[in-house]
N, C-alpha and C positions, 0 to 999 in steps of 0.2 A: 503336713500332719500336725494335728492339734494336741496340746497337753490334755490328758484325761482329767486333771485336777483343776486347772485354771483356764483352759481353752486358749492359751497363748500358743504361738507357733513354736514347734520343737526344733531344736538344732540336731543335725545328724552328723556323726563322725564315723567314717569308714576307714578301715586300715587292713590291708592284706599283708600277711606274714607267712613265712615258711616256719613250720613248727615241727620239731623232731617227732617221729612216729605218726603224725597226722598229715604231713604235707602242707600244701597251701591252704590257709584258712582266712576267712573274712571275719574281722572283729568289728562290731558296730555298737554305737552308743547313741541313744536318744536322750536329750536332756532339755530341760526348760530353764531358761535364764531368769524367768519371773518367779517361779515358786520352788525351784530346786529339784523337781521330779527328775529321776534318772533311771534308765533301763539299758542294760548291756547284755549282749549275747554274742555267740560266735557259731560258725558252722564251717565245715570242710568244703573246699572247692574241688577236690579231686575224688574220682571214683576209681577204685582198683578192682582186682578180681575178687568176686564174692567167696569168702572162706569161712571155715569152721575150725575152731581150735579146741582141743581137749587136753586137760591136764589132770592126771591122777595125783592128788596131794597126799604124799606119804612121808615127807621129811620136812625139816625146818627150812631147807633150801627151797622147797616147793611153796611154803607159806610166803616166801619173799619174792616169788615170781611176780612180774609186773603184768597187770591187766591194763591194756590200752582200750578205752571205750570211746568210740565216736558216737555222735547223736543217733545213729541208726543201729547201734550195737545191742545185741540180745545176750544176756548172761543168765546162765541157769546152774543151779546146784540141785540136781535131781534128788539126792539123799535128803535134802531139806524140803523139797517140793516148792522151791522158790524160783521165780523168774523175774528178771529186770528186763522189761520190754520197752522198745522205743515208743515215744509219744511226743506230743507237741512241746513239752518242756524238758525233753531229755537232755541230760548234761553230759558233756565230754569230760573224761578224767583219765588220769594215770595213777594207779595205786597198786599196792601189792595185794596178794590174795588175803592175807591176814587183815589188812585194812578194809577190804571189801566185806569180810566176815564181821568186822567191828561195826561197819555201817549198817549191815542187816540187823545185827544185835541191837543197836541203838534205835533203829526204826521199830523193832518189835517192842522194846522197853517203853518207847513213847506211847504205845497203844494200850499198854496193860490196864491203865485206869478206866478204859472205855470198854473192856471186855468182861464177860462173865461166863459161867458155865463151861461148856465144852470148848468154846473159843479161847477162854482164859487158860484152860488146861493145855490146849494145843500150843498156845504161845509159850507157856512155861516149858513145855517139852522141847520146842524149837530152841529156846535159849540154852537148855541143857545140852542139846546136840551140838550147837555152835561152840559151846565151851569145850566139849570133847574134841571137836575138830581143831580148835586153836591149840589144844594141848597134844594134838596128834594121837589121841586115843581112838579116834575114828577116822578112817580114810574116806576120802570123797573125791568126786570129779567135778571140776568146774568147766563149763562149756561156754564158749564165746562164738557167736555167729554174727556176720555182718554182710548185708547185700552190697555195701559200698566198698568192702574190703579194708576199711580203716581200723576197725576193732581187732584186737589180737591178744594173745598171751605171749609174753616174752620169756621163754624158757626153752632150753635145749631139749627138755623132756616132753614138751607139748607136741601132740600129734596134730597135723594140719592136713586139711583136704579142701578141695573146691566144693562149694555148695552145689547141690543138684538143682536143676531147673524147677523141680517140684518144691524144694525147700525155699528157693528164691521167691517163688510165687506166694508161698505160705507166709514167709517173713514180710514181704512187701504188703500183704493183706493185713498184717497186724500194725502197720504204720498208718495211723488214722489221719494224718495231716498231709499226705502226699497225693 
């Protein structure tokens, strides 16, 4: 494989590790000794039972529940009308519900200068709703689904069920790189 910047041969480093909540993962790095280009990524090597998790966020404890997201994880907050869907550059992460809300808030804020009219008003309304959710003035449900069974919500309060064949087919259809 050639470097996209200087066309020198790239070095490849592969490492397999057991990672809590994710299972076996492959970490890889491509790097160029000539110009310093570097690209790293990871993906899970295990597939578990496809599941859906639902958590009604009503308390401070719920805001601290952990979301584990594998690269095929789908996350939705229906009350906001937002969805994080899998794609070619999907990131794995572990963060609490409040941290996820903060990320959504920052993403919306980063777009404000590019919006006008109804879209700007909608973005501002979403920011107000997120603030109410973080202060627990508005209850909401966070949904996590994953056809590989990696993504989940770590909370005793979370409801869990196996995904139906129809849901699996629909979610797999939204993954554009498989």
